[in-house]
C-alpha positions in Angstrom: 100.4 99.6 127.7 98.4 100.4 124.6 99.5 98.8 121.3 98.4 100.2 118.0 98.5 98.0 115.0 98.5 99.6 111.6 97.1 97.3 109.0 97.1 98.4 105.4 97.4 96.6 102.1 100.6 97.5 100.2 100.0 95.1 97.4 98.9 97.7 94.9 101.9 99.9 95.7 104.2 97.0 95.0 102.4 96.2 91.8 102.6 99.9 90.7 106.3 100.0 91.4 106.9 96.7 89.6 104.9 97.8 86.5 106.7 101.2 86.4 110.1 99.5 86.8 109.3 97.1 83.9 108.1 100.1 81.8 111.4 102.0 82.3 113.5 99.0 81.4 111.5 98.2 78.3 111.5 101.9 77.2 115.3 102.0 77.8 116.0 99.0 75.6 114.1 100.6 72.7 115.1 104.2 73.0 118.6 104.4 74.4 120.6 102.5 71.7 119.3 104.9 69.0 122.0 107.2 67.5 124.5 106.4 70.3 127.8 104.7 70.3 127.6 101.1 71.7 129.7 102.0 74.7 127.6 105.0 75.6 124.3 103.0 75.2 125.6 100.2 77.3 126.6 102.5 80.1 123.2 104.2 80.2 121.4 100.8 80.1 123.4 99.5 83.0 122.7 102.6 85.0 119.0 102.4 84.4 118.8 98.6 85.1 120.8 98.8 88.4 119.3 102.1 89.7 116.2 102.6 87.6 114.8 105.8 89.1 118.1 107.6 89.6 119.4 106.4 86.2 116.2 107.6 84.4 116.4 111.0 86.1 120.1 111.4 85.1 119.3 110.3 81.5 116.5 112.8 81.2 118.8 115.6 82.4 122.0 114.8 80.6 121.4 111.8 78.4 120.6 113.5 75.1 123.9 114.1 73.2 122.2 116.6 70.9 120.7 120.0 71.3 116.9 120.4 71.2 115.1 119.6 68.0 114.4 123.2 67.2 118.1 124.1 67.3 119.0 121.2 65.0 116.2 122.3 62.6 117.6 125.8 62.4 121.1 124.3 61.6 119.6 122.2 58.8 117.9 125.3 57.3 121.2 127.2 57.3 123.0 124.2 55.7 120.4 124.0 53.0 120.8 127.7 52.2 124.6 127.5 52.0 124.5 124.4 49.8 122.0 126.2 47.4 124.1 129.3 47.3 127.3 127.4 46.5 126.1 124.5 44.4 128.1 125.5 41.3 131.5 125.5 43.1 133.9 122.7 42.5 134.4 119.9 45.1 138.0 119.1 44.4 141.3 120.9 44.9 142.4 123.5 42.4 145.9 122.1 42.6 147.2 119.2 40.5 149.5 118.0 43.3 146.6 117.3 45.7 146.6 113.7 47.0 144.0 111.3 45.5 141.9 111.0 48.6 141.6 114.8 49.0 138.5 115.2 46.8 136.5 112.5 48.6 137.1 114.1 52.0 136.1 117.5 50.7 132.9 116.0 49.4 132.2 114.4 52.8 132.8 117.7 54.6 130.5 119.4 52.2 127.8 116.8 52.8 128.1 117.1 56.6 128.8 120.8 57.2 127.6 122.4 53.9 130.8 124.5 53.5 132.6 124.4 50.1 136.3 124.2 49.5 137.8 127.7 49.1 141.0 128.2 47.1 143.9 130.6 47.2 143.7 131.8 50.8 146.4 133.4 53.0 146.8 131.9 56.5 149.1 133.3 59.3 149.7 131.3 62.4 149.9 133.4 65.7 151.6 131.6 68.5 151.9 134.4 71.0 148.9 134.9 73.3 148.9 138.7 73.6 150.0 139.1 70.0 146.8 137.5 68.8 144.6 139.7 71.0 146.3 142.8 69.7 146.0 141.5 66.1 142.3 141.1 66.5 142.1 144.6 68.0 143.9 146.0 65.0 141.5 144.3 62.6 138.5 145.6 64.5 139.9 149.1 64.3 140.0 148.8 60.6 136.4 147.7 60.3 134.2 149.6 57.8 130.9 147.7 58.1 130.8 145.1 60.9 132.8 143.0 63.4 131.5 139.6 64.4 133.0 138.2 67.6 132.2 134.8 69.0 134.1 133.2 71.9 133.5 130.5 74.4 135.0 132.7 77.1 135.0 136.5 76.7 136.1 138.7 79.6 137.1 142.4 79.9 140.4 142.5 81.7 143.8 144.0 81.5 145.0 141.6 78.8 141.9 142.1 76.6 141.4 145.8 77.2 142.9 146.7 73.9 140.4 144.6 72.0 137.5 145.9 74.0 138.6 149.5 73.3 138.8 148.7 69.6 135.2 147.4 69.9 134.1 150.6 71.7 135.8 152.8 69.0 134.1 150.8 66.3 130.6 151.2 67.9 131.3 154.9 68.2 132.1 155.1 64.4 128.7 153.5 63.7 130.2 150.0 62.9 127.9 147.1 63.7 129.5 145.0 66.4 127.8 141.6 67.2 129.1 139.5 70.0 128.3 135.9 71.1 129.6 134.4 74.3 128.8 131.1 76.0 126.5 131.5 79.0 127.7 128.6 81.2 131.4 129.2 80.6 131.3 132.9 81.5 128.6 133.1 84.2 131.0 132.2 87.1 133.9 134.3 85.9 135.0 137.2 88.1 134.5 139.8 85.4 131.2 138.4 84.0 128.9 141.3 85.0 131.4 144.0 84.2 131.9 142.5 80.8 128.2 142.5 80.0 127.9 146.1 81.3 130.8 147.2 79.1 129.2 145.5 76.0 125.9 147.4 76.8 127.7 150.7 77.3 129.6 150.5 74.0 126.4 149.7 72.1 127.4 146.2 70.9 124.7 143.7 70.0 125.4 140.7 72.2 123.7 137.4 73.1 124.5 134.5 75.4 125.0 131.2 73.6 123.1 128.1 74.8 121.7 129.9 78.0 120.9 127.7 80.9 117.9 129.7 82.3 115.1 127.3 83.1 113.0 130.0 84.8 113.0 131.9 81.4 112.2 128.7 79.5 115.7 128.3 78.2 117.3 125.0 79.1 119.6 122.5 77.4 122.2 120.2 78.9 124.8 122.4 80.8 127.6 120.3 79.5 126.7 120.9 75.8 128.5 124.1 75.2 129.5 126.2 72.2 133.4 126.3 72.2 133.9 128.2 69.0 136.4 131.0 69.0 136.3 133.3 66.0 136.3 136.9 64.8 135.3 138.2 61.4 135.7 141.8 60.1 133.8 142.9 57.0 134.2 139.5 55.4 137.8 140.4 54.6 139.7 139.0 57.5 139.0 136.3 60.1 140.6 134.8 63.2 140.0 131.4 64.6 141.7 128.9 66.8 141.9 127.7 70.4 142.3 131.0 72.3 139.6 132.6 74.4 139.3 136.4 75.0 140.7 136.5 78.5 144.0 136.8 80.3 146.3 133.8 79.8 145.9 132.9 83.5 142.1 132.9 83.0 142.1 135.3 86.0 142.3 132.3 88.4 144.1 133.0 91.7 145.8 129.6 91.7 147.2 130.2 88.2 148.4 133.7 89.1 150.0 132.4 92.3 151.8 129.6 90.5 152.6 131.5 87.3 150.6 129.2 85.1 149.4 130.4 81.7 147.3 128.9 78.9 149.2 128.3 75.6 147.0 128.6 72.6 147.2 129.1 68.8 145.2 131.4 66.5 145.3 131.8 62.7 144.6 134.9 60.8 142.7 134.2 57.5 142.3 136.2 54.4 140.7 135.1 51.2 137.4 133.3 50.2 137.4 131.1 53.3 136.6 134.1 55.4 133.0 133.9 54.1 132.7 130.4 55.5 133.9 131.5 58.9 131.4 134.3 58.8 128.7 131.8 57.9 129.5 129.9 61.1 129.0 133.0 63.1 125.7 133.9 61.3 124.4 130.4 61.8 125.0 130.7 65.6 123.5 134.2 65.6 120.4 132.9 64.0 120.2 130.0 66.4 120.3 132.3 69.4 118.3 135.2 68.1 116.0 134.0 65.3 117.4 136.9 63.3 118.3 136.0 59.8 121.2 138.1 58.4 121.0 136.7 54.9 122.5 139.8 53.3 125.8 139.0 55.1 126.0 135.4 54.0 128.6 136.0 51.3 129.2 132.3 50.6 128.2 132.6 46.9 131.4 134.6 46.4 133.6 131.7 47.6 135.9 130.8 44.7 139.5 131.9 44.6 141.6 134.6 46.2 145.2 136.0 46.2 146.8 133.4 48.4 148.0 129.9 47.8 146.2 127.7 50.3 143.1 125.5 49.9 140.8 125.7 52.9 137.5 124.3 54.0 135.7 125.1 57.2 134.1 122.1 58.9 131.6 123.2 61.6 130.7 120.6 64.2 128.9 120.3 67.5 125.7 119.0 69.1 123.6 121.2 66.7 124.5 118.8 63.9 123.0 115.4 63.4 126.4 113.8 62.7 129.8 114.1 64.5 131.3 116.1 61.6 134.8 116.6 63.1 135.1 112.9 64.2 134.2 111.7 60.7 136.9 114.0 59.3 139.5 112.9 61.7 138.7 109.3 60.9 138.9 109.9 57.2 142.3 111.6 57.5 143.7 108.9 59.7 142.6 106.1 57.4 143.9 108.1 54.3 147.3 108.9 55.8 150.2 107.6 53.7 153.4 108.8 55.5 152.9 110.6 58.8 150.2 111.7 61.3 150.7 114.5 63.8 148.1 115.1 66.6 148.4 118.1 68.9 145.6 118.4 71.5 145.5 119.3 75.2 142.4 117.1 75.5 143.1 113.8 73.8 140.4 111.4 75.1 139.6 109.3 72.0 136.5 107.2 71.7 136.7 103.7 70.5 136.5 104.6 66.7 139.2 107.2 66.9 141.5 105.0 69.0 141.1 102.2 66.4 141.9 104.6 63.6 145.1 105.8 65.4 146.3 102.3 66.1 145.4 101.1 62.6 147.5 103.9 61.2 150.4 102.8 63.4 150.1 99.2 62.3 150.1 100.3 58.6 153.5 101.8 59.3 
């Protein structure tokens, strides 16, 4: 019997691993707590300390809660433009019966999202799913200049066919139709390729939002998505809310089989606030295409309209440095004097929001 003995020195391997492990841990302590909630920072630190290599890999893939720096820089540039164009507009309500805390929250929203308060708007709530799709189709059919359409999910199917036909008719009349749809949310849907083909055929200008295409040099966290759902026609009328452009079953076999349907709400807006909604679309269009449509930023005309409602658009998301919506929610909860009503299908409050809710309860 022949015995082979392998004799090699693994000391330097152990030393290298030890040094690398210490480097990861030291780096984590310095970098991870920056601009993160304490609970989030602690979770990442524990992951990296207990499983350093796996934890580091996960952190590099999904650990950044913000979009890439270039995207945030574009958003700041748009915000500066909007602030400059609307610097002479009033911060406070145009109504004498507004609560005392209203002006301070308007000012905060302006500082965070740049949009001014717009007075005298008309708002119509649409609670029926198909009714909102048909109302948007009617608005597009009346377009004289452009239709801007931005939805997290946008599919051509039986329920949305009326809206798509309205878009086709608008393109045929020479109307500019611009469409934004989220890449990750749509790519796995059964009508994805057919939808893109229909957009191409009609002549619409369309782009995917936040594309996850690493082979094309386009990558950001797959879970950081653009969930906006809005439509603007000629700067005169806008729609926004929770509803996507797809069948209420989302064309999922299990939903169809069980008779399950999404329940969503949309609002139809008319008045000066429409310019703010359009500014949100144009900001996202610029972020995805580098195309500046400054001639269509009509924010300098935000002042008053024929309606009776004050409104302020508060854009939020990973393209902003601050959590705009969360700060607004906290401000409203702490300012509440009589009653708070929260309606959301996804109520998973973080520590700060849960504290604000329970504090409001304890204040009676």
